[in-house]
matplotlib code that plots the C-alpha trace (Angstrom):
import matplotlib.pyplot as plt

x = [-85.6, -86.8, -84.3, -86.9, -85.3, -88.3, -88.8, -85.5, -83.7, -80.0, -77.1, -73.9, -70.6, -68.0, -70.9, -69.5, -67.5, -66.3, -68.0, -70.1, -71.5, -72.2, -74.1, -76.1, -77.3, -78.0, -79.9, -82.0, -83.0, -84.1, -86.5, -84.5, -84.4, -80.8, -78.7, -75.4, -72.3, -69.0, -66.6, -67.3, -70.6, -70.6, -70.3, -73.1, -75.3, -74.8, -75.6, -78.6, -80.1, -79.7, -81.2, -84.1, -85.0, -85.2, -87.9, -89.7, -87.2, -85.8, -82.1, -80.6, -77.0, -74.7, -71.2, -69.0, -65.3, -65.0, -62.0, -64.2, -66.3, -68.5, -69.1, -70.1, -72.5, -74.1, -74.4, -75.8, -78.3, -79.4, -79.9, -81.7, -84.1, -84.6, -85.1, -87.4, -85.1, -82.3, -82.5, -79.1, -75.6, -73.1, -69.7, -67.8, -65.5, -61.9, -58.5, -55.0, -51.5, -48.9, -45.4, -43.0, -43.3, -40.0, -40.9, -44.5, -45.0, -46.8, -49.1, -50.2, -50.5, -52.8, -54.8, -55.5, -56.2, -58.4, -60.4, -60.8, -61.1, -61.9, -64.4, -66.1, -66.2, -67.8, -70.4, -71.3, -71.7, -73.7, -75.9, -76.5, -77.6, -80.0, -81.4, -81.8, -83.6, -86.0, -86.8, -86.5, -84.1, -81.0, -78.2, -74.6, -72.5, -68.8, -66.7, -63.6, -61.1, -59.4, -56.3, -57.9, -57.4, -54.2, -51.5, -49.8, -46.6, -46.5, -50.0, -49.4, -51.6, -54.5, -54.2, -54.0, -57.1, -59.1, -58.1, -59.3, -62.6, -63.1, -62.6, -64.8, -67.5, -67.4, -67.1, -70.1, -72.2, -71.7, -72.6, -75.6, -77.3, -79.6, -80.5, -81.6, -78.8, -76.8, -73.2, -71.6, -68.9, -68.1, -64.5, -64.0, -61.0, -59.4, -62.0, -61.5, -62.2, -61.3, -58.4, -56.7, -57.5, -54.1, -52.2, -53.9, -52.7, -49.1, -46.9, -47.3, -51.0, -51.5, -49.4, -51.6, -54.7, -53.2, -53.0, -56.7, -58.2, -61.0, -58.4, -60.2, -60.8, -64.0, -66.6, -68.5, -71.7, -70.2, -70.8, -74.5, -76.0, -74.0, -74.8, -78.5, -78.5, -77.0, -79.4, -82.5, -84.5, -83.5, -80.2, -81.9, -80.0, -76.6, -74.4, -70.7, -69.6, -67.3, -68.1, -65.2, -66.1, -62.7, -62.9, -61.2, -58.2, -58.0, -58.0, -55.5, -52.5, -49.0]
y = [-15.8, -14.3, -13.3, -12.6, -12.4, -10.9, -12.7, -14.5, -14.7, -14.1, -14.1, -12.3, -12.6, -9.8, -7.4, -4.2, -3.0, -3.7, -6.5, -7.6, -4.1, -3.8, -7.2, -6.1, -2.9, -4.8, -7.7, -5.5, -3.4, -6.7, -7.5, -9.8, -9.8, -9.8, -11.1, -9.2, -10.6, -8.8, -7.8, -4.1, -3.5, 0.2, -0.3, -2.8, -0.5, 2.3, 0.2, -1.4, 2.0, 3.1, 0.0, -0.2, 3.4, 2.6, -0.1, -2.7, -5.6, -6.3, -6.2, -7.8, -7.8, -9.9, -9.1, -12.1, -12.9, -15.4, -16.9, -18.0, -21.2, -20.2, -16.7, -18.2, -20.6, -17.9, -15.4, -17.9, -19.3, -15.9, -14.6, -17.8, -17.1, -13.4, -14.0, -16.9, -19.2, -18.9, -19.5, -18.3, -17.9, -15.6, -16.7, -13.4, -12.7, -12.8, -11.1, -11.2, -10.4, -9.5, -10.8, -13.1, -16.7, -16.9, -13.9, -14.8, -15.2, -18.2, -15.8, -14.2, -17.7, -18.8, -15.6, -15.8, -19.6, -19.5, -16.5, -17.4, -21.2, -22.4, -19.6, -20.3, -24.0, -23.4, -20.9, -23.2, -26.4, -24.6, -22.9, -26.3, -27.8, -24.9, -25.2, -28.9, -28.5, -26.1, -28.8, -26.2, -25.8, -23.7, -22.0, -21.3, -18.9, -18.8, -15.8, -17.2, -15.3, -15.8, -16.3, -19.6, -20.7, -18.8, -17.2, -13.8, -12.9, -12.4, -13.7, -17.4, -17.9, -16.0, -17.9, -21.2, -20.4, -19.4, -22.5, -24.5, -22.6, -23.7, -27.3, -26.9, -25.6, -28.8, -31.2, -29.7, -29.4, -33.1, -34.1, -31.7, -32.1, -34.7, -32.2, -29.7, -27.4, -25.9, -24.7, -22.4, -19.8, -16.4, -15.7, -12.0, -10.6, -7.3, -4.8, -1.1, -0.1, 2.7, 0.6, -0.1, 3.0, 4.6, 1.5, 1.3, 4.8, 3.7, 2.2, -1.3, -0.9, 0.3, -2.6, -5.0, -3.5, -4.0, -7.7, -7.9, -8.7, -6.1, -3.5, -2.3, -3.1, -4.6, -2.7, -4.0, -3.8, -6.3, -8.9, -8.0, -10.2, -13.3, -13.1, -12.5, -15.5, -17.8, -16.5, -16.9, -20.0, -19.6, -21.3, -24.3, -26.8, -25.2, -26.5, -27.1, -24.4, -21.4, -18.4, -16.1, -12.4, -11.1, -9.4, -12.5, -12.3, -16.1, -16.8, -14.1, -15.3, -15.9]
z = [-17.1, -13.8, -11.2, -8.6, -5.1, -3.2, 0.0, 0.0, 3.3, 2.8, 5.2, 4.1, 5.8, 5.7, 5.1, 6.6, 3.6, 0.1, -1.9, 1.1, 1.6, -2.1, -2.1, 0.9, -0.9, -4.1, -2.6, -0.3, -3.3, -5.0, -2.2, 0.0, 3.8, 5.1, 8.0, 8.0, 9.7, 10.3, 13.0, 12.9, 14.6, 14.1, 10.3, 10.4, 12.4, 10.0, 6.9, 8.6, 9.5, 5.9, 4.4, 6.8, 6.0, 2.3, 2.3, 4.4, 3.7, 7.1, 7.8, 10.9, 12.0, 14.2, 15.2, 14.5, 14.5, 11.6, 13.3, 16.2, 15.8, 18.8, 17.3, 13.9, 15.5, 17.7, 14.8, 12.2, 14.7, 15.8, 12.3, 11.3, 14.1, 13.3, 9.6, 10.2, 8.2, 5.7, 2.0, 0.9, 2.4, 0.7, 2.1, 1.5, 4.5, 3.5, 3.9, 2.4, 3.3, 0.6, 1.0, -0.8, 0.4, 2.1, 4.3, 4.9, 8.6, 10.0, 11.8, 8.5, 6.9, 9.7, 9.6, 5.8, 5.8, 8.9, 7.7, 4.1, 4.3, 7.8, 8.4, 5.0, 5.8, 9.2, 7.8, 4.9, 7.0, 9.7, 7.0, 5.4, 8.8, 9.3, 5.7, 6.1, 9.4, 7.7, 5.1, 2.3, -0.7, -0.1, -1.9, -0.8, -2.8, -2.0, -3.0, -4.6, -6.8, -10.2, -8.0, -7.0, -10.6, -11.4, -9.3, -8.7, -7.0, -3.2, -2.6, -2.0, 1.1, -0.5, -3.8, -1.9, 0.2, -2.8, -4.7, -1.7, -1.9, -5.5, -4.5, -1.4, -3.6, -5.7, -2.8, -0.9, -4.0, -4.6, -1.0, -0.6, -3.9, -2.4, 0.3, -2.4, -1.3, -4.2, -3.7, -6.3, -6.3, -7.9, -8.8, -9.2, -11.2, -10.4, -9.4, -8.8, -5.2, -2.9, -1.5, -4.8, -6.9, -6.1, -7.1, -10.5, -11.3, -11.0, -13.8, -12.4, -12.0, -15.5, -16.8, -15.0, -16.6, -20.0, -19.4, -19.0, -22.4, -21.9, -21.0, -17.9, -14.3, -13.1, -11.2, -8.2, -10.4, -12.8, -10.1, -9.8, -12.6, -11.8, -8.1, -8.7, -11.1, -8.5, -5.8, -7.9, -8.7, -12.4, -11.5, -9.8, -12.1, -11.4, -8.6, -8.1, -10.5, -10.2, -12.4, -13.2, -13.6, -14.8, -18.2, -19.8, -17.5, -17.0, -20.7, -21.7, -23.7, -22.3]

ax = plt.figure().add_subplot(projection="3d")
ax.plot(x, y, z, "-o")
ax.set_aspect("equal")
plt.show()
């Protein structure tokens, strides 16, 4: 099996931090040229400068508010032009708000659903149009979550949005198979990041870790191989699936 990504032209949304930033570093090191989308232009500029200094694989950026349809269209079209086409879209941009359902404001609901679902839909459909116009195969990778297949307290809008992403992945894979555009998803479990490290040192955090069959949090690098598989031509007969990367959390006993 060869996971050769050299020469691939990949657009990543939500690329200025977290999983998106990690994916940008990974895929650039694997030989891909990148188009990075995020709201924070300063973060994008810093990452782009770093990556362009490492090798000759071009990195382009476009500031985009994922809540704006006109922003998305302008950014995707611009990056498609700069990259000379697009082979892969990684639909990563997403947010959450923690609150019990009865106190969840409609503003927070709209923000989560519009960012995680509407934004991903707009990016996916536009990417498919661009790929189709190029007349070449394409791959779209949606970043879901194990909360799209299970639930946790106080995260209802997030879980609902990610469950919709899982269904969107299946629906678009079915429609676009004849266009030679594959649509798959990754569903990360609980990963250790700078934002949650403090929580996982608490009693509640340690109790959560004990419910993971592997008894550990995931690392961003645990997503590397599944992502590269879905990006590569080795997964050409895979479409419409969601791959959990969760240490067995979804299959843990009651």
